[in-house]
C-alpha positions, -999 to 999 in steps of 0.1 A, spaced: -93 1 271 -90 -24 243 -73 -50 265 -100 -45 291 -128 -49 265 -110 -82 254 -113 -94 290 -76 -92 296 -67 -115 268 -36 -106 248 -44 -123 215 -78 -107 209 -65 -73 221 -35 -75 198 -57 -84 169 -82 -56 175 -53 -31 177 -36 -45 147 -3 -53 165 15 -85 174 9 -103 207 45 -95 218 38 -59 209 7 -58 231 25 -76 259 53 -50 257 28 -21 259 11 -37 289 45 -42 306 53 -5 302 19 3 317 26 -20 346 57 1 353 38 34 352 10 20 374 33 1 397 8 -27 395 6 -61 378 -17 -65 349 -3 -97 333 5 -117 364 -16 -124 395 -27 -106 415 -39 -85 386 -49 -49 388 -72 -54 358 -104 -46 378 -88 -17 395 -79 -3 361 -114 -8 348 -129 9 379 -105 39 375 -113 43 338 -150 40 345 -148 66 372 -129 89 348 -155 84 321 -184 92 345 -166 123 358 -161 135 322 -198 129 314 -208 149 345 -186 178 334 -202 177 300 -237 178 315 -227 208 337 -219 229 307 
């Protein structure tokens, strides 16, 4: 989420997380493996990831309202 908030830029995301740029890159590379989609190289799945997280958040909000 931090990387998405930083518009897919490693430097600002790493700074916000308090980690090094190589550390942020390593984490995103691991996430690419899990998602089986590219995040750091074109074509990027960055917008797909944003949409998925947004849908998840909206569903969670709806569940909270139903309680």
